[in-house]
C-alpha positions as CSV (number, residue, x, y, z in Angstrom):
1,X,20.2,-15.0,4.9
2,X,16.9,-16.8,4.5
3,X,14.0,-16.0,6.8
4,X,14.3,-19.3,8.5
5,X,12.2,-18.2,11.4
6,X,9.2,-17.9,9.0
7,X,9.9,-21.2,7.4
8,X,10.3,-23.7,10.2
9,X,9.0,-24.2,13.8
10,X,11.2,-23.4,16.7
11,X,11.6,-27.1,17.5
12,X,13.3,-27.8,14.2
13,X,15.8,-24.9,14.3
14,X,19.4,-25.8,14.6
15,X,21.5,-24.3,17.4
16,X,22.9,-21.4,15.2
17,X,19.3,-20.5,14.1
18,X,18.0,-20.7,17.6
19,X,20.7,-18.5,19.1
20,X,20.5,-16.0,16.2
21,X,16.8,-15.3,17.1
22,X,17.8,-13.5,20.3
23,X,17.5,-9.8,19.6
24,X,20.1,-8.7,22.1
25,X,17.7,-6.6,24.2
26,X,19.0,-7.9,27.6
27,X,15.5,-7.8,29.1
28,X,15.5,-11.5,30.1
29,X,18.6,-10.8,32.2
30,X,16.8,-8.3,34.4
31,X,15.8,-9.3,37.9
32,X,12.1,-9.5,38.4
33,X,10.0,-9.6,41.5
34,X,6.8,-11.6,41.8
35,X,4.0,-10.9,44.3
36,X,3.6,-14.1,46.2
37,X,-0.2,-13.5,46.6
38,X,-1.2,-12.4,43.1
39,X,1.6,-13.9,41.0
40,X,2.1,-10.5,39.3
41,X,5.6,-9.9,38.1
42,X,7.3,-6.5,38.4
43,X,10.2,-5.4,36.3
44,X,13.3,-3.8,37.9
45,X,16.2,-2.0,36.4
46,X,18.6,-4.4,38.1
47,X,20.7,-6.5,35.6
48,X,22.2,-9.9,36.2
49,X,25.9,-9.5,37.2
50,X,26.9,-11.2,34.0
51,X,25.1,-8.7,31.7
52,X,27.4,-6.4,29.8
53,X,25.1,-3.4,30.3
54,X,26.7,-1.5,27.3
55,X,26.0,-4.2,24.8
56,X,23.0,-6.0,26.5
57,X,24.9,-9.3,26.1
58,X,25.9,-11.9,28.6
59,X,29.6,-11.7,29.4
60,X,30.0,-15.5,29.8
61,X,27.1,-17.0,28.0
62,X,28.5,-20.6,27.6
63,X,29.2,-20.8,31.3
64,X,26.3,-18.6,32.7
65,X,24.6,-21.5,34.5
66,X,27.8,-22.1,36.5
67,X,27.9,-18.5,37.7
68,X,24.1,-18.0,37.9
69,X,22.4,-21.3,38.6
70,X,18.9,-19.9,38.2
71,X,19.6,-18.5,34.8
72,X,16.8,-19.9,32.5
73,X,18.1,-21.9,29.6
74,X,15.4,-21.0,27.1
75,X,14.1,-23.9,24.9
76,X,11.0,-24.2,22.6
77,X,9.3,-26.3,25.3
78,X,9.9,-23.7,28.0
79,X,8.5,-20.9,26.1
80,X,5.0,-21.9,27.0
81,X,5.8,-21.9,30.7
82,X,7.6,-18.5,30.9
83,X,5.2,-15.6,31.3
84,X,7.9,-12.9,31.9
85,X,9.5,-12.9,28.4
86,X,9.3,-9.4,26.9
87,X,6.4,-8.8,24.5
88,X,9.0,-7.9,21.9
89,X,11.1,-11.0,22.4
90,X,11.8,-12.8,19.0
91,X,11.4,-16.3,20.6
92,X,8.0,-15.3,21.8
93,X,7.0,-13.6,18.6
94,X,7.9,-16.6,16.5
95,X,6.2,-19.0,18.8
96,X,3.0,-16.9,18.5
97,X,3.3,-16.7,14.7
98,X,4.0,-13.0,14.7
99,X,6.6,-11.2,12.6
100,X,9.9,-9.8,14.0
101,X,10.1,-6.1,14.5
102,X,11.9,-4.0,12.0
103,X,14.6,-3.2,14.6
104,X,15.6,-6.9,15.0
105,X,19.0,-7.3,13.5
106,X,17.8,-10.3,11.3
107,X,15.6,-7.7,9.6
108,X,17.7,-4.5,9.8
109,X,21.1,-6.2,9.4
110,X,22.5,-4.3,12.4
111,X,22.9,-5.3,16.1
112,X,22.6,-1.6,17.0
113,X,19.0,-1.1,15.9
114,X,17.6,-2.7,19.0
115,X,19.4,-0.1,21.0
116,X,18.5,2.8,18.7
117,X,14.9,1.8,18.9
118,X,15.0,2.1,22.7
119,X,14.1,-1.6,23.2
120,X,17.2,-2.8,24.9
121,X,18.4,-2.4,28.5
122,X,21.3,-0.1,27.5
123,X,21.4,3.1,29.5
124,X,18.9,2.4,32.2
125,X,20.1,-0.5,34.3
126,X,22.3,-1.1,37.3
127,X,24.3,-4.2,38.1
128,X,23.0,-6.5,40.8
129,X,26.4,-6.2,42.4
130,X,25.6,-2.5,43.1
131,X,21.8,-2.4,43.5
132,X,20.9,-3.4,47.0
133,X,17.2,-4.2,47.7
134,X,15.3,-5.1,44.6
135,X,12.2,-3.5,45.9
136,X,13.8,0.0,45.4
137,X,14.4,-0.7,41.8
138,X,10.9,-1.5,40.4
139,X,10.4,0.3,37.1
140,X,7.3,1.4,35.3
141,X,8.4,-0.2,32.0
142,X,6.7,-2.9,30.0
143,X,9.0,-5.8,29.3
């Protein structure tokens, strides 16, 4: 596969290229809390009810907006307005002109390397169906 992400801007990628940039970490599917006074965003270990926590993938990606209306549909234009994307997010990295990490499957050839590198949400999240109050689930993890 060509290194298309190095050859064309995000705005010119086709749907297959765009979708393939997702590294499968699942971090964008975590609930976050924002301090109303400071705007600071706090990570939690609470995953969207649609997140398959074993594979860090949405269980109903094509219909996610129907089930979770506030799920963000990421687009190149929205990248500049979203400050909570993980620092390791491939969309963010490409937008900033940075290389993908070696564990990204487009580099490694394996969807497991994101998990092996400890980057994904696998193994440390709870479903929002079981969590209760988000304030009790703030984690000291960089997203």
